[in-house]
BADREN-687530 format. One record per atom (N, C-alpha, C, O, CB): residue in one letter; x, y, z. Coordinates in steps of 0.05 Angstrom, whole numbers, plus 5000, padded with zeros to 4 digits. Each point is the difference from the previous one (the first is absolute). Glycine has a CB too. Example, Ala and Ser with C-alpha at 12.3 -4.5 7.8 and 13.67 -1.06 7.14 Angstrom:
2
a526448865156a498250245000a501850245000a502150005013a494149775012s503150444961s501650245001s498550225014s501050225004s501449654953
***
This chain:
275
m180712106952m497449944987m497849955021m497650034993m504949774969q498350145062q497949975021q498550275004q497650005004q505249645018d498850584976d498650265002d498050044978d497950125004d506250075018d496649724954d498150024977d497549845006d497850094993d506049984975l496549695044l497649845007l498350145020l497550014997l505149574994d498750545029d498450155020d498550234987d497650045007d505849845028a497950264947a498650224986a497749904984a497850135000a506550124998l496049524988l497849904984l497749915018l497750034993l505549824972e497450035058e497949915019e498450255010e497649995002e505249615012d498750614992d498650255008d498250104978d497750095005d506150025025r497249884945r498550104977r497549834996r497850104994r506450074985i496149565024i497749824997i497850065021i497750014993i505449644988a497850405044a498150065021a498550264994a497650025004a505349735029q498650464958q498850254993q497949974977q497950125001q506350125014l496549604965l498249974977l497549855009l497850064991l506149934978r496449815048r497649865010r498150195015r497649994996r505149585007r498450605013r498350205014r498750194980r497750075004r505349905037a498550114939a498950184980a497849874984a498050134993a506450105004v495949514997v497849864986v497549995016v497850054990v505649674987r496950225049r497649995017r498750285002r497550014999r504549625028a499550584975a498950275001a498550074974a497950115001a505850025031a497549794945a498750064975a497449834997a498050104989a506450014990m495649655031m497649845000m497850125016m497650014992m505149585002r498050525030r498050135016r498850254986r497650065003r504849785038r499250294943r499050244985r498649914974r498850164986r505050115032r496349474976r498949894976r501250134975r498650054980r497149855045d506950164977d501550114977d501249774984d502349935005d498750505022t497449464955t500849764985t502550044983t501749824998t493650045002v505050384988v502350054984v502649995017v502049884992v495250414977r502749855054r502350005017r500649735012r502449925003r496650555008v498949374995v500549735010v501549834979v501949865008v493950175019r503549994948r501449854979r502950094999r501849834998r493950124976e504850315026e502850104999e501649905023e502349904997e496150514979l500549615048l501549925024l500549705001l502149915008l495950475016r500049464966r500449715000r502249924980r501549825005r493650125008a505150214965a502149944981a502750065013a501949854997a495150264964e503250125053e502550065014e500649795021e502449935004e496850564988l498849425022l500449805021l501049744989l501949885011l494550335016r502549704950r501049754988r502950044991r501649815003r493750074982a505450355004a502750054991a501949995024a502249894998a496250394963a500849845061a501850005024a500349725011a502249935009a496350545002e499349374989e500349735010e501849834982e501549835009e493950215011r504450004953r501849864982r502950085005r501849835000r494650144966a504150295039a502750095005a501149875026a502349935002a496750514974w499249545044w500949875025w500849714995w502049915010w494950395016d501449564959d500649714994d502749984985d501649825007d493550084991e505350274983e502549984984e502450065018e502149874997e495450274962l502350065058l502250075017l500549785021l502449935006l496650564988a498949395017a500449785018a501349764987a501749875012a494250285013d503349804949d501449784986d503050064996d501649825002d494050084974s505050355018s502850074997s501649965025s502349905000s496450444966l500149735057l501349965026l500549715005l502149925010l495850505007e500149424977e500249715005e502349884983e501549845009e493550145002r505150104963r502149904983r502850095009r501949854997r494950154965a503350245050a502650105010a500849895027a502250055009a496950364966g499149435036g500749875026g499650185024g500949935022g502349804953e495450505022e499550175023e497749895016e498349864989e503450544985p498249655052p497849905016p497450124991p499950234992p503249715047p494849904961p497450114991p499050225019p500850015024p498149544956p499550625010p499050225017p498149895022p498849794997p501550524964e499649835061e498249925021e497150004990e499250194986e503950005049p495349614971p497250004991p498550235011p500450085023p499849434973v498150604988v498350235009v497649895013v498449854987v503350454976p497849765062p497649905013p497550114988p500050234990p502549725053p495349904957p497550104989p499150255016p500350015024p498449534960p500250655002p499150255015p497949945020p498149854995p503150424965a499049855063a498049975020a497550164992a500350204986a503249735050p494149984973p497650164993p500350285010p500650055024p496649534978l502350624981l500350285007l497450135008l500050215013l503949814957l493949875021l497450135005l498349835018l499949764998l500450454957p498249925063p498049865015p497749914983p499750094977p501550175064a497149554969a497949894984a498150214990a499149984977a501249615050r499150624988r498050204991r501150144975r498450084983r499949985065e504349984951e501050144976e500149824976e499650094977e503150205052h497849454975h499749814978h497150014989h499650014976h504049695044v494550294998v497250014992v499350264986v498650004979v500249705059h502350524972h499650264987h501150004972h498750114982h501550125063q502149654950q501149984973q498249864982q499550094977q505149915042v494349774990v498249844983v497550154994v499150014977v502749575043l497050555000l497550144996l500450254982l498350074984l500149785061t503950274957t500750224982t500149914971t499150144982t503450095056l498749534958l500149894973l497249944990l499350074977l505249735032l493850075007l497349924991l498150244998l498550014981l502349545041g499350634998g498250234999g497249945007g498350184997g504650004970v496449585044v497349935007v500149845026v502049895007v496550104944p499249995063p499949835024p500849724993p499249904978p497250395042a505049574997a500949734994a499949835025a500450095022a502650094941a496649565032a499949805021a502949905006a501750024982a493649845005p505250035036p502749915007p501149804980p502450004994p496550075053k499549754942k501049804981k501150144975k502249924991k494449755026l502050534972l501050144977l502550165007l501950014984l493550014997i504650115042i502350155009i502549825001i502150084991i494950245035g502749454985g502349815002g500949924973g502549984995g495849865048a499950104938a500849914974a501450224984a502049954987a494149745013v502950565002v501350224986v502750065012v501950054986v493650145003h504849795037h502550045013h502149804991h502350074994h495350135046r501649544959r501949804991r500950044972r502349954993r495549735038a500450424952a500650044972a501850244994a501749984983a494049805007f504050435025f501350254992f501850135021f501450204993f494749874979f503949845052f501550145021f501949815015f499349765003f496950575002p506149765004p501849845015p499249985029p498350165010p505449974959g497449685046g499549985028g497749815006g498749904982g503050575024e497849495020e497949825009e497750155011e500350215013e503149454997l494250244985l497550115011l498449775012l498349894986l501750504980p500549555059p498749765012p497050045002p499150225008p505049695019p494349894965p497050035002p499150065028p498050145004p501649544959s501950235058s499250055027s500050305006s498350095017s503549464997r500050604974r500050295005r497650144987r499050195011r506049794991l494149924976l497750124987l497549965017l498250175000l503849744955a497849875059a497649945016a499650215022a497750075006a502949454984s501550585021s499750195023s500550294992s499850185017s501749455013l499150424944l500950264993l497950225003l500650215011l502449574957r494550165024r497950205003r499550085029r499650235006r498349604952r502149975059r499650065029r502250175011r499650195015r498049384991d504950364986d502350165009d499850294990d500650195015d502249394985e496450454975e499750274989e497950175015e500550235005e501049594950e496350065051e497950155014e500950075028e499450225010e497149544963r504950055041r501050075026r502050234999r499950185017r499549344997s502350484966s501950224996s498650264996s500850215011s502549474970y494650325003y498550244994y498750115026y500050245005y499249614947r499649975063r498650085025r502050135019r499350195015r497349454979s505850255008s501950105019s501250274992s500750165016s500449364996a499150524961a501250254990a498850064973a501349954980a503149985046p493250184973p498750054974p501750184982p500950215008p494749735014g504849974953g501450164981g503050015003g501450154986g494750125012a505049565020a502950015004a501649874976a502350074996a496949925053r499549844937r501249864977r499150134974r497850114998r502549465028p501450424953p499250114975p497749854986p498650114984p506150055011y495049595012y497749844990y499449785020y501749925016y499550194936y496449785046y499149775015y498949804981y498850074980y500350215062l501249464965l498749794984l497349955013l499849925023l504649874963c493550254998c497250005011c498349804984c500749924978c499850565035p497349445000p498149834985p498650164979p499650255003p499849465037a499850164938a498050134982a497450035015a499549855020a502849954939l496050385032l497450055013l497749914982l500150044975l501950345050t496049484986t497849924984t498350244993t499750195015t500349365007h498850454954h498550234990h497550055015h499050235001h503049694954d496749875056d497450035012d500250075030d498750195009d499549484958l503450195048l500350045029l502450175007l500250085024l497549494983l504150484974l502550145006l501549865022l501550135016l496450304970a501849315015a501449835020a502549884987a500250004976a495449905048p506249994993p502449884988p499349764982p498549835008p504150325032a498449854936a499649774982a502049785008a502250055007a496350254955r500549465036r501649775009r502449964982r499749974976r496249825043a506550204993a502549914986a500850174976a501249894982a497649655033l500550714986l500950184978l501650235013l498950145017l497149744953i506450165021i501850205012i500350234980i500349964976i502149695052t497650604983t500550244983t502050175014t501149935021t494250054961v505250265007v502050195011v498450255007v498550104984v505449714988s496650305051s498550235010s500350244983s498250174999s502349655046s501750214941s500450244983s498549994974s499950204986s504649845034w494349734973w498349994976w497550175004w499150035022w502749514967p497050564989p497450135002p497949815012p500249764996p501050534965l497049825054l497949835013l498549834980l499449775005l500250585030e499949764941e498549844980e501549744992e498749804995e499450634988r504549585017r501649774993r500049795022r500549764995r502350524975r496749815055r500149815023r497249885006r499849855019r504050424999i494249804966i497349895004i499549794979i500950034977i497550415042v500249354988v499349794981v497049964998v498749985021v505749794989g494650244966g497249954994g499649734988g501849844998g497450654997p498449454995p499449744988p501849934976p500749774996p494650295019l505450144969l501649954976l503050035006l501749934983l494550224989s504549965051s502850065005s501949765000s502250034989s496150355038p500949394984p501949784999p500949934971p502349944995p495649885047r500250194939r500749934973r501750234987r502049954987r493849775009v503350535009v501550224988v502850015011v501950054986v493850215009d504649715031d502750005013d501749774990d502450034996d495650205044f500849544956f501549774990f501150074972f502349944994f494749745032l501350444957l500950074973l502250215001l501949994985l493549894998r504250325034r502050215002r502749895011r502150084990r494350265018a503449485011a502549875009a501349844978a502550004998a495549985048a500449894937a501249854977a501550194982a502249924990a494049755013v502850574992v501450194983v502650085012v502150014986v493650164996k504349885044k502550095014k502149775000k502350044996k495050285032v501749444978v501849775001v501249954972v502449934998v495049875040a501050224941a501049974973a502250204994a502049934988a493549894998g504150435022g502050214996g502649945014g502150044990g494350295004a503349585031a502449935016a501449764987a502549985001a495350205041a500749634947a501249774988a501750084975a502149884995a494149835022v502850484968v501550094977v502750125009v502049954987v493750154988a504250055047a502550115010a501949795010a502550055001a495050365012q501549354994q501749795010q500949804979q501449815006q496250245037q501650004932q500749804979q503049974999q501650195002q494349944971g504949625023g502949935001g500849865025g502349905002g498550494970l497449605048l500649855024l500049704994l498749914981l499350455047h503549484988h500149724997h499649875027h500150135021h503049904939g496449715040g499949855025g497450045015g497950044988g507049995015s495349965024s497650005016s498450274997s497650005001s504749695031a499250534965a498650264997a498250004976a497750095001a506150145022a497349674954a498449994976a497649825004a497850054990a506350034982g496249695042g497849825005g497950135017g497649964994g505549665002d497650535024d498150145017d498450214983d497650025004d505349915036v498450214943v498750204983v498049864981v497750094998v506350215005e496849484985e498349864981e497549895014e497850014990e506249874982r496450005052r497749895015r498150235007r497649964999r505349675020l498150604989l498350225007l498450104976l497650055002l505750085034l498149904941l498650084976l497849804993l497850084993l506450154990r496449525018r498049804993r497650005019r497749954992r505949774988s496950335046s497850015019s498050224993s497649975005s505449855030f497950404952f498250204991f498849924973f497650024996f505150335028a499049554958a499149964972a497749794998a498350034983a506350095002v495549685032v498049794997v497250105007v498049874993v505449795018s496450575002s497350105008s499250244983s498050135007s502949715039i500650234933i499450234983i499649914971i501949904988i500750415044p495049724957p499649914972p502050144981p500450245002p494749675009g506049934971g501850114980g502850065010g501650114985g494550084995a504649735044a502750075011a502149794993a502450055003a495350185034i501449544953i501949794992i499749944971i497849934991i502149875056a502250234938a499949954971a499749704994a501249845014a501650584978p495649514988p499849714993p502849894992p501550144986p493749934998h505349695024h502649884993h499649804978h498149845001h503650225046p500049944932p499549824978p499949715006p498649844986p503650494987r499149585048r499949725008r498049945022r500049785011r504850194976g493650235019g497949965020g500950025029g498449995018g499649724950r504650335036r501150045027r500750295004r501450114983r500349415019p497550605020p500750285004p502950055003p501449855014p494250215007g505450154966g502850085003g500250215022g498150045015g502949864937p501350245050p500250215020p498050224996p499250064977p505749845026v494250225018v498150224999v501450254989v502150085009v495349735030d501350324941d501050254989d499050235017d497650055001d502549754952p501750345061p499050225018p498550224985p498050105011p505949815018d496950154947d498650214985d497149914993d498150165003d506350004978l495349595011l497349904994l498349995025l497750074999l504249664964l499350195060l498650005025l499050285007l497750045008l505149575007a498950594983a499350275006a497750104982a498150135010a506649965006r495549864958r497950094982r497349875006r497950135000r505649944965a496649675041a497549865007a498750115025a497650035002a504249564975a499950465043a499050115026a498850284996a497950065011a505549675013e498050444960e499050274996e497350004984e498350175005e506549994995t494949654982t497549984985t497749945020t497850124997t504649714962e498049995060e497849945018e499750225021e497750065009e503249464985i501250625014i499850225019i498050214989i498450115015i506349815002a495550134957a498350214988a497049935003a498350185000a505349924967v495749645036v497249925003v499050085028v497750085002v503049544965h500950355053h499150035028h500850255014h498950075021h501349454981a501750634987a501450215015a498150225009a500150095022a504049814953d494150205007d498350225007d498149945023d499750165018d500649994934a498449625046a498149925022a501549975026a499050085021a498149694946d505350115032d501549965025d500950275011d500050045024d501649514959r499250635000r500950275008r497750145015r500550135020r502949894942r494249975027r497750145012r499549885028r499550165019r498549934936t502049655048t499549885026t502150095020t499350075023t498649534955r504550405014r502250075019r499850305007r500450085023r502549564958a496550535000a499850295005a497750055019a500350175018a501649934937d495849785041d497750045018d500749915029d499450145019d497449794942a504549845041a500749905027a502150195013a499950045024a499149494961a502950574999a502050185011a498750265011a500950105020a502549714948r494650295017r498650245010r498749945027r500150175018r499149994935r499549615050r498749935025r502149975022r499650095023r496749684953a506050115018a502149965020a501050275010a500550035024a500849544954r499050625004r501050265009r498050155018r500850155018r501949884940r494849925037r497950135017r499749865027r499750135020r497950014938q502649595042q499149855023q502349915018q499649945024q496649924949l506250125016l502249875016l502150205008l500650194986l498549394989g502150365048g502350155009g502549904985g499949814984g498050275061e504450054961e502449934986e500849715004e500849864981e500750615023h498449445021h500849725006h498249804984h501149814989h500550345057e495849904955e498249814986e500350024970e499549804986e497350245052r504050194951r500450014971r502449844992r500249914977r497850545022l503949505020l502349844994l499549705006l500649834983l502350565027f495949555013f499949725009f497149895000f499649775008f504450325019g494050074965g497349904997g498350065024g500950025023g500949634948a495650375023a498050035022a499549745013a499849794986a498150604990p501849605050p499349755014p497249914992p498250174997p504949955041l496549634960l497349894994l498350045025l500849935022l501049734945r495850445028r498250055023r497549834997r499049954977r502750525027v497249445018v497549855000v497750194998v499750195016v502449445012i496250334952i497650174997i497949925020i499449765003i501550304948p497950135064p498049925021p497849834988p499050064978p502150375047g498249364989g497849834992g500949774982g498349834992g498850565011t505549604990t500949794982t501749795014t500849804988t499150534974a500749715063a501649815015a498649735002a497549995002a504750395024a499449414973a498849735002a498749965027a501050095020a502549734948r494250055031r498549945025r500449715007r499849824983r496850545007g503949595036g500349725008g497449875006g500049765008g504450365010
***
């Protein structure tokens, strides 16, 4: 029966990897199917372990926790791929805790953009993607604390006056969809998802349903997504025009490196401070 336990442990590990892969593809139907299979395999493991214990056989060797398999930049890439919009380190960390395994230390996020630019300078184009700053629509300079992916269209990597709100709303829709795929989780993971949903919902009109006793219940991901999409429709056209205009200027004025990492800020003659 020990061999059966080993086989079940292998199956559980395979299913966990498959769930993560389906989440990255945002294939909610497949995620639900795989999670059901995973729960069944875990129940079978528990039942077999109980049988071994009753039979007096030695318990199986504990399975060590999996070591982190991905470097920080790939963890961040996973999160940004889920969100699809420029994001600050705080949001990236919250989304990672809610939906992805492994650790993403905040200290790594602080130096990541500098590391990526150094890597690009040493070997341009050697990586399939780079983590880059968002670009401001007016100066085409690096936007503070917003990370994007180099493979995104330039328009998506530029932020205008309305972009922070539009991107916040679009991120809310994506997080709500990921939360639906995660339904059925318990414990700390469920708590992280609920906290993340609420952090979006409190800032979006109509995203939290009235509670009969006056106290808010759990956030409904579908209601959150609908409320966010309603507001996106108000701002999206104006934001799209601003970003498209800035992207055209960037293609005319900037080289490849600056289109990824931003134009350096330049002092305009005659504006320097006088002592």
